[in-house]
C-alpha positions in Angstrom: 91.3 12.9 -309.3 93.4 16.6 -308.9 97.1 15.8 -307.9 99.8 18.6 -308.4 103.2 18.6 -306.9 106.5 20.8 -306.9 110.1 19.9 -305.7 111.0 22.3 -302.6 114.1 23.7 -300.8 117.9 22.3 -300.9 116.5 18.8 -301.1 114.1 19.3 -303.5 111.3 17.1 -302.0 108.2 16.4 -303.5 105.5 18.5 -302.1 101.8 17.3 -303.2 98.2 18.7 -302.6 95.2 15.7 -303.4 92.2 16.6 -304.2 88.9 14.9 -306.1 88.5 18.0 -308.2 89.5 21.5 -308.5 87.0 23.7 -306.2 87.6 21.3 -303.8 88.9 20.6 -300.4 92.1 18.6 -300.6 95.1 17.4 -298.4 98.9 18.2 -298.3 101.5 15.6 -298.4 105.1 16.9 -297.3 105.4 20.2 -297.0 109.2 21.0 -296.5 111.5 23.5 -296.9 110.1 26.8 -298.0 107.1 25.1 -299.1 104.9 27.2 -298.4 104.9 29.6 -301.2 104.6 27.0 -303.3 101.7 25.5 -302.0 99.5 28.6 -301.2 99.9 28.9 -305.0 98.7 25.6 -305.5 95.6 26.8 -303.5 94.6 29.5 -304.9 95.6 28.0 -308.4 93.2 25.3 -307.8 90.5 26.8 -305.9 91.5 24.2 -302.8 90.8 24.3 -299.3 93.1 22.2 -297.1 91.9 20.5 -294.4 94.9 18.4 -293.2 98.6 17.5 -293.6 100.2 14.1 -294.1 103.4 13.0 -293.1 105.3 10.2 -294.7 108.3 10.3 -292.2 109.9 13.0 -289.8 112.6 14.1 -291.5 113.4 18.1 -291.4 113.6 18.0 -295.4 109.6 16.9 -295.3 108.0 18.3 -292.6 110.0 22.0 -292.4 106.8 23.5 -293.3 104.3 21.9 -291.5 104.0 24.0 -288.4 103.5 27.3 -290.7 101.3 25.7 -293.4 98.8 24.2 -290.8 98.8 27.1 -288.6 97.6 29.2 -292.1 95.1 27.4 -292.7 94.3 26.2 -288.8 94.2 21.9 -290.2 95.9 18.9 -288.1 99.1 17.0 -289.6 99.3 13.3 -288.8 102.5 11.4 -288.3 103.8 8.2 -287.4 103.9 8.4 -283.4 107.6 6.8 -283.9 108.6 9.9 -286.0 106.3 12.7 -284.2 109.4 13.5 -282.1 111.4 15.0 -284.8 108.7 17.3 -285.5 110.7 19.8 -283.2 114.1 17.4 -282.8 115.1 17.6 -286.4 118.5 16.4 -285.1 117.7 13.4 -284.1 116.6 12.2 -287.3 120.0 13.6 -289.3 122.6 13.4 -286.6 125.9 16.0 -287.5 124.1 16.6 -290.9 121.4 18.8 -289.8 123.9 21.3 -289.6 123.8 21.5 -293.4 120.6 23.5 -293.0 121.9 26.1 -290.3 120.6 26.7 -287.1 117.4 25.2 -287.4 114.3 25.3 -284.8 111.4 23.6 -285.2 108.0 23.4 -283.4 105.0 20.4 -283.5 101.8 22.2 -285.0 99.2 22.9 -282.4 97.1 20.0 -283.8 98.8 16.7 -284.4 97.4 13.4 -285.1 98.9 10.2 -285.0 98.8 7.6 -288.0 98.9 4.1 -287.5 99.5 0.9 -289.8 96.6 0.0 -292.0 94.4 3.1 -290.7 92.0 3.9 -293.3 91.2 8.0 -293.4 88.4 9.5 -295.0 89.7 13.0 -295.6 88.9 15.9 -298.2 86.1 13.4 -299.9 89.6 10.7 -300.6 90.0 7.4 -298.5 93.4 6.9 -297.7 95.4 3.6 -296.6 97.9 3.9 -294.2 100.9 1.9 -294.8 103.7 1.7 -291.7 106.7 1.3 -293.5 109.7 1.2 -291.5 113.4 1.1 -292.6 114.1 4.9 -293.8 113.1 5.9 -290.2 111.6 3.9 -288.0 107.5 5.7 -288.7 107.9 5.8 -291.9 104.6 5.4 -293.9 103.2 5.5 -297.7 99.6 6.5 -298.5 97.6 5.0 -300.9 94.5 5.6 -302.7 93.7 1.9 -303.5 90.4 2.8 -306.2 93.0 4.8 -307.9 96.0 2.8 -307.5 98.0 5.7 -306.7 101.0 5.4 -303.8 102.5 8.1 -302.0 105.7 6.3 -300.9 108.1 9.2 -299.4 111.2 7.8 -299.1 110.9 4.4 -299.2 110.4 4.1 -302.8 112.5 5.9 -305.7 112.2 5.3 -309.7 115.4 3.0 -310.0 116.6 3.2 -306.3 114.6 3.5 -302.1 115.7 6.0 -299.6 118.8 5.3 -297.5 119.3 3.4 -294.3 122.1 4.4 -292.5 120.5 7.8 -290.5 119.3 7.6 -287.4 116.3 5.3 -286.9 117.2 3.3 -290.4 117.4 0.1 -290.5 118.3 -1.7 -294.4 116.8 -5.4 -293.4 113.4 -3.2 -291.9 113.5 -1.5 -295.4 113.9 -4.8 -297.4 110.7 -6.1 -295.2 108.5 -3.0 -296.2 109.6 -2.9 -299.5 108.7 -6.6 -299.6 105.3 -6.5 -297.7 103.9 -3.5 -299.0 105.1 -2.6 -302.4 106.0 -5.6 -303.5 102.2 -7.0 -303.3 100.8 -4.0 -305.2 99.4 -4.2 -309.1 102.0 -3.1 -312.1 100.0 -0.7 -312.8 100.4 1.7 -309.5 101.5 5.0 -310.0 104.0 5.3 -307.2 104.4 9.5 -306.6 107.9 9.7 -304.0 109.0 12.2 -302.2 112.0 12.9 -304.8 112.4 12.3 -308.0 110.1 11.6 -310.8 106.6 9.7 -310.8 107.4 5.6 -311.5 104.9 2.6 -311.4 105.6 -0.8 -309.4 105.4 -2.5 -312.4 108.5 -0.8 -313.5 110.3 -0.7 -310.4 109.9 -4.5 -310.4 110.7 -4.9 -313.4 114.1 -2.8 -313.1 114.9 -1.2 -309.5 117.8 -3.2 -308.4 116.7 -3.4 -304.5 113.2 -4.9 -305.2 115.1 -8.2 -307.2 115.1 -11.2 -304.9 118.4 -10.7 -305.0 119.1 -7.3 -302.9 122.8 -5.6 -303.2 123.9 -6.8 -299.5 123.8 -2.8 -298.3 121.4 0.2 -299.5 122.1 3.5 -300.9 124.3 5.8 -298.7 124.1 8.8 -300.0 121.1 11.4 -301.2 118.0 11.1 -299.2 
């Protein structure tokens, strides 16, 4: 298994490329702000051929480069239908905060395909399971590689924290439900590759993350991403 990534843009959003091995086909996860150059560099370094872009949710810092990345390689983008509108209307996910990025105009890639809860995607020699994990946005998803115990959590779960739920489409109770039903049942050694920050494991977060404890705080984070 080859997983390589880098933090992109002002919010340091983790973009990943995933392949069975170097020299193989791959998928790209969350190409955010100014990510196209970093993606090209990883593809050259590991001699990879992308077949799809997978989006954990529709926030601007995760989808900024999806249209150019898909267009340059003629590959589809996959996103949950509840977040699809954010591909062309980023302000709907950020409210007034989108002004921080200046005048942003995005468009859908030519080929957009929709994800559903429990879907199994066979792409680039990988078997990925899709979990619908709303709460950060209505259409947030996580991607799992069950045989390898790896989870791409997007902005659902971070090392020591969780995604904020006070942006349009977010809901704290829904986010806690997603954590309880989609994260806590996973084995402790499941590696979590989040949308921001360092990797962690389900076991570490189960033991130390205050939002995964039985008595969670009454409100979620209101700063960050």
